C-alpha positions in Angstrom: -6.9 217.8 184.5 -8.1 221.5 183.3 -7.9 224.1 185.9 -11.3 224.2 186.7 -11.4 220.1 186.8 -9.0 220.8 189.5 -10.7 222.9 191.2 -14.1 220.6 191.3 -12.5 218.4 193.1 -10.8 220.2 196.1 -12.9 219.6 199.2 -15.5 222.4 200.3 -13.9 222.2 204.3 -10.1 221.9 205.6 -8.7 221.5 209.2 -6.9 224.6 210.1 -5.2 225.6 213.2 -6.7 229.3 214.0 -5.8 231.9 216.6 -8.8 231.7 219.0 -7.5 234.9 220.8 -4.2 236.4 221.8 -2.5 234.6 223.9 -0.2 231.7 225.0 -0.3 228.6 223.3 -3.2 227.1 224.1 -5.1 229.0 222.0 -3.9 227.9 219.2 -6.8 225.7 217.9 -7.4 223.5 215.2 -10.7 223.9 213.2 -12.7 223.3 210.4 -12.2 226.1 207.7 -13.1 226.7 203.7 -10.3 225.8 201.4 -9.0 228.7 199.9 -9.6 229.2 196.0 -6.7 230.3 194.0 -6.7 234.3 193.2 -4.7 235.3 189.9 -1.1 234.8 189.5 -1.5 232.3 192.6 -0.9 228.0 193.8 -3.0 226.3 195.5 -1.2 224.0 197.5 -2.2 220.5 199.6 0.0 221.3 202.6 2.0 218.0 203.7 4.4 219.9 206.2 4.9 223.3 207.4 7.0 225.3 209.7 6.9 227.0 213.1 8.3 230.0 212.8 9.2 232.9 215.7 6.4 235.2 213.7 3.9 232.9 214.2 4.5 233.2 218.0 4.8 236.9 217.6 1.6 236.5 216.0 -0.1 234.1 217.9 0.4 237.1 221.0 -1.5 239.6 219.0 2.0 241.4 218.4 2.2 241.1 215.1 -0.9 241.6 212.9 -1.0 239.9 209.3 -0.8 242.1 206.6 -4.1 243.6 204.8 -5.5 240.6 202.4 -3.6 237.9 203.7 -4.9 234.7 205.8 -5.3 235.1 209.6 -4.1 232.1 210.1 -0.1 231.4 211.1 2.3 229.3 208.9 4.6 231.3 206.3 6.4 228.2 205.1 4.6 224.9 203.8 5.7 222.1 201.4 3.6 219.7 199.1 1.7 219.2 195.8 -0.1 221.4 193.7 -3.1 221.4 194.1 -4.5 223.9 191.3 -3.8 226.7 190.0 -5.4 230.4 189.3 -6.2 232.6 186.0 -2.3 234.0 185.3 -0.2 230.8 186.9 1.2 228.9 184.4 5.0 227.5 185.7 3.7 224.2 187.9 1.6 221.1 187.1 -1.1 219.8 188.9 0.7 217.4 191.4 4.1 218.9 191.5 6.2 218.6 194.6 6.9 222.3 196.0 7.4 224.5 198.8 6.2 227.8 199.4 6.7 231.0 201.3 3.0 232.0 202.2 1.5 235.2 203.2 -0.2 233.2 206.5 -2.4 230.5 206.4 0.0 227.8 206.1 -1.0 225.5 209.4 -3.6 224.4 207.4 -4.6 221.2 205.0 -4.3 223.6 202.1 -2.8 227.3 202.0 -2.3 229.4 199.0 0.5 231.3 197.1 2.2 233.6 194.6 3.6 231.5 192.3 6.7 233.6 192.3 7.4 233.0 196.2 6.7 228.6 195.1 9.8 226.7 194.8 10.6 223.1 193.6 10.8 220.5 196.1 14.1 219.0 195.6 14.3 215.4 195.1 16.6 214.5 198.1 14.4 216.5 200.4 11.7 214.9 202.1 8.3 217.4 202.7 9.4 218.2 206.0 12.8 218.9 205.0 11.3 221.3 202.0 8.8 223.0 204.3 11.6 224.0 206.2 13.4 226.4 203.6 11.3 229.0 203.1 11.0 231.1 205.9 14.7 230.9 207.2 16.5 230.6 203.5 14.4 234.0 202.5 15.6 235.9 205.9 18.5 234.9 205.6 19.3 235.7 201.7 17.5 238.6 201.9 19.6 239.9 204.9 23.1 238.7 204.9 23.5 238.6 201.2 21.5 241.3 199.5 21.4 243.8 202.7 24.2 243.0 204.4 26.3 241.8 201.1 28.8 239.1 203.0 31.1 238.3 200.3 32.9 235.1 200.2 36.2 235.7 202.6 34.9 237.8 204.9 33.6 237.2 208.3 30.3 237.0 209.5 28.9 236.9 213.3 25.3 235.0 213.5 24.0 235.6 216.8 21.4 232.4 218.3 23.4 229.8 215.6 21.3 227.0 216.4 18.0 228.2 215.7 16.2 227.8 212.2 17.6 231.5 211.2 21.3 230.7 212.3 21.6 227.0 211.0 20.8 228.2 207.6 22.8 231.6 208.1 25.9 229.4 209.3 25.9 226.5 206.4 24.8 229.1 203.2 27.7 231.6 204.5 30.2 228.8 204.6 28.9 227.0 201.8 29.6 230.3 199.7 33.2 231.2 200.6 32.7 232.7 204.2 34.4 232.7 207.5 31.5 232.5 210.4 31.3 232.5 213.8 28.1 232.5 216.5 26.5 232.7 219.9 24.6 230.0 221.0 22.9 229.2 224.4 24.6 225.9 225.4 27.3 223.8 224.5 25.2 221.3 223.1 24.7 224.1 220.9 27.8 225.2 220.6 29.0 222.0 219.3 26.2 221.6 216.6 27.2 225.3 214.9 30.7 224.1 214.8 29.8 220.6 212.9 27.5 223.1 210.8 31.0 224.8 209.5 31.0 227.9 211.8 34.7 228.4 212.3 34.1 229.1 216.0 31.1 229.3 218.2 30.1 231.1 221.9 28.0 230.4 224.8 26.7 233.7 225.7 25.7 232.4 228.7 29.1 232.3 230.1 30.3 235.7 229.0 30.2 238.6 226.6 30.5 237.5 223.3 32.7 240.3 222.2 35.4 239.6 224.0 35.4 235.9 222.2 34.5 236.9 218.6 37.6 239.7 218.9 40.3 236.7 220.8 39.4 234.1 217.4 39.5 237.0 215.0 43.1 238.0 215.8 41.7 241.4 217.2 40.5 242.2 213.6 36.7 241.5 214.0 33.7 240.6 211.9 32.5 242.0 208.2 28.7 241.5 209.1 26.6 240.6 212.1 23.3 239.0 211.3 21.4 239.5 214.3 17.7 238.5 216.2 18.4 240.1 220.2 18.6 244.0 219.8 18.8 245.9 222.3 21.2 244.6 224.5 23.3 243.1 222.0 23.7 246.7 219.8 26.6 248.2 221.4 29.1 245.3 221.4 27.7 244.4 217.8 28.8 248.1 216.9 32.3 247.6 218.8 32.8 243.7 216.8 32.6 245.0 213.5 35.7 246.1 211.5 36.1 249.1 208.7 33.1 249.4 206.4 30.7 246.9 208.8 27.5 246.1 208.2 24.5 245.1 211.4 21.7 243.4 210.2 18.7 243.1 212.2 15.8 240.7 212.1 14.0 240.7 215.1 14.8 242.2 218.5 13.5 239.4 221.1 16.0 241.2 224.1 14.5 245.0 223.2 13.8 247.6 220.7 15.8 250.3 222.2 19.5 251.0 222.2 21.9 253.3 222.4 24.6 253.5 219.9 28.1 255.6 219.4 27.4 257.6 216.7 31.3 258.4 216.2 32.5 255.1 215.9 29.7 254.1 213.2 31.2 257.3 210.8 34.5 256.6 212.0 34.5 252.9 210.7 31.9 253.4 207.7 29.4 251.3 209.8 26.2 250.1 208.0 22.8 249.9 210.6 20.1 248.2 208.7 17.3 245.4 209.1 14.1 243.8 207.3 11.0 242.1 208.1 10.2 239.2 205.6 7.0 240.2 205.8 5.7 243.4 204.5 8.1 242.9 201.5 6.0 243.6 198.5 4.8 240.2 195.9 7.5 241.2 193.2 10.3 242.0 196.3 9.5 238.4 197.7 9.4 236.7 194.2 13.2 238.4 193.8 14.4 236.7 196.3 12.9 233.9 195.5 14.4 233.6 192.3 18.0 234.2 193.8 18.0 231.3 196.0 16.8 229.2 192.8 19.6 230.2 191.6 22.2 230.4 194.1 21.2 228.5 197.1 18.9 225.4 195.8 22.4 223.7 193.5 23.6 223.6 197.5 20.7 222.3 198.6 20.2 219.7 195.8 24.6 219.1 195.9 24.1 218.3 199.9 26.2 220.8 200.6 23.7 222.7 202.2 20.7 220.7 204.1 18.2 221.9 206.5 18.1 221.1 210.3 15.4 219.2 211.7 14.8 219.4 215.4 10.9 218.2 215.8 7.7 217.4 213.9 4.1 217.6 215.6 0.8 216.7 213.7 -1.0 219.7 212.7 -3.5 219.3 215.3 -0.9 219.8 217.9 0.5 223.2 216.7 0.3 224.3 220.3 3.0 221.6 221.1 5.3 223.2 218.5 5.0 225.9 219.9 6.1 225.2 223.2 8.7 224.0 221.8 10.1 226.9 220.2 9.3 229.3 222.9 11.4 226.8 225.8 14.6 228.1 223.2 15.8 224.1 223.3 15.8 223.2 220.0 18.8 222.9 217.2 17.0 223.6 214.1 13.2 223.6 213.2 9.9 222.9 214.4 7.7 221.1 212.2 4.2 220.9 211.9 3.2 217.5 209.7 0.1 217.7 207.6 -1.9 214.3 206.6 1.0 211.6 205.5 3.6 213.7 204.6 6.4 212.1 202.1 9.7 210.5 203.1 
């Protein structure tokens, strides 16, 4: 089938979930929308599963608007099959199973993605598992291994260890030779972090994490901290870092303001950095995808790393999925299914 024939066979409209107005989960509304067409260098994916992530919640609340030119629909990661390709997109064949980091529009039956942000859906992963990869794996790779420069035999502290980001970071860092510690909010989550490879995990509700991590490392601290809490954790994060340590911030769920000890930063040559994934350019995301395919995808194919799925909801029940994510009780990823995902 030619690209033109493929486009001609695609329906004009699709089921999607839109944000009716900024607010709570109840503002997520199933609607009919036109199927997007792939532009130059893009792939159109018939979606079978999509991930639910914190940026989706922030967008729904009106705090994280999509970048110019991106779909207004929430959803940043999908898996499915290639339905059509735009001009200049040559890698993927029609019907091929893929997963992708999308710039928006994942809560729908069809979504477009730049070709460089599309990765193979490995045979040993089903559609839900494949859709659980892009947002967390792109984020962890860019922040822990690129910005944080984590190396084998170094120590990593992961806050929110039972989250989608946390479960990914623990597994990837452990598989690549680092020693990992984590924080979580319940004993069940602490146990989950240890099962995934953390040397030790600590319930932050039972006392300051700093004392626990310092004791567990024999007073040495860690080399890298991956933090999504922000404000109230910043001072302790800096204290737990050893010489030349790196604090990498990817969210500020506890607040965006913090007071830091500049002398400590200078004396121990500490690095404070962080990033957001969605505003990165298409070439930057494509470079992360290439690194993931080379370094992380073989670990997934070998079963050494695997996405952790907490729960799944049909696309039309996206509001219930958001409630689950915001409850803070999940371990791993909350997912949406579209149609009949492949087992």
